[in-house]
C-alpha positions, 0 to 999 in steps of 0.5 A: 661370321654371324653377320654372314649367316655362318655358325661356328662348330667347335670341338673339344676332346673329352679329356685334358692333358696332365700338364694343363691348367685344368689339372693343376688348378683342380687336382681333386677333379682327377684321379691322382696320387699324392705326387699328382701323378695319375693313378690311371690314364685314358685309352682305348682297348685293342681292336682290329686296327690296333692290337695294343690298343691306344694309350692316350695317357690323359688323367681320368676324371674323379667322377665321384667327386664331380658328381658330388659337387654338381659337375662344377668343372664341366659346367665351367668348361662348357660355359667357356666353350660357348663363349667361343662357339655356336655348336659344340662337338664333344669327342669320344662321347662314349666315355660319358657312359663308360670309360676305358682306363689303364694303370699309370706306367703301362707301356700299352693299353692291353691291361685296361678295364671299363668302368661306368661314368655318370653321363646321364646325371652330367647331361641332365645338369648341363641341360638345366644350366644351358638349355639352348646348348647345341651339342654334337656327340661323337658316338663312334667306336665301341658303342654299347646299349648304355651309350645309346641310352645316354645319347637318347637321354642327352638329345644330342645328334650322333655322327654318321660316318659314310666311310663306315657304311659299307662294311656290313649289310644294313649298316647303321651308317647307311643313309637308308638306315637312319631312323632319325633326322637328329644326326650329323652325316659326315662324308669323311672326317679329320680322323679318316682318309680323304675320300679320294684315297678311301675310294681308291682303296676299296676292294672286295665286298666293301667295294661291291656294297659301295657301288650298290648303295651309293648312286652314280651320277653321270658327269660327276666324280665318285668323290662328289657322289659320296658328298651327294649321298650325304646331302640327300640323307635325312640327317639334319646336318651334313659336313664335308671336309674341304679336302673332299670338295677339292678331291685331294689325296691323303698325301695332299690333305690328310688332317690326322692319323689316330694313334700317331703323335707326329705329322698331324694337323699341319694341312692348311688350305691354299688361297689358290683353291678359292675359285669361282668354279669351286664355289659354283660347284659347291653351291649347285650341289647344295641347292640341288639337294636342298641343303642351301636356300 
């Protein structure tokens, strides 16, 4: 990849599985009982999309222990990651500022609570140990002032999801509202609808805001208008899933549906899509918007 000027972005979840080498080799780093069962587990609180919340079930870190030993476990994990990737995207970044935890054995995430995490101390140690590390923060979800402060302290670019940009006037996800180049704009993501399907489902005020904000380019589909909208933003990096370049529907190409455990991560790109026409189309857009040399 490097010989062709390509950098690899890798992704890690903030949490690990209970039945994993991480937990069994380092039980003191997690909140477990005497039988090595979690005392609390990870999740997200109820919201408009999920009335019961999301019960992920991962064991929660023993942050007090981690801080006492200088975050050894995290330093080892990040070091291993950068032996594989050039850039790291950390999922659920907000969990480093405050994390939602649910008593073990609960059937839903309704009875959880928020507790603070030592994110600033952790990222200070990470920067000391890996000063050149390139990290993208997945700062989506329930974002509070402590998360924003952590993002600023860590110096990591956050994510700007265009699918979120049209639900409110002057949304922070609208390119005209970006206050810094130190961010990554996504046309869509592995967790969202494919942009083709998302566009078909727009309605009401959201659709009106989209049509007002996203320029319509003559001779270009609205999917490619969204891609161009990302590319013409001030964000240092713009990411477009291949499903959007191919203008696929959810049925053809959706990668993952959050809070579901089946039918995900099965999509694979077919060799038949590797055409000169598609390559030329992508290159023309990236050159036009000065996203390519």
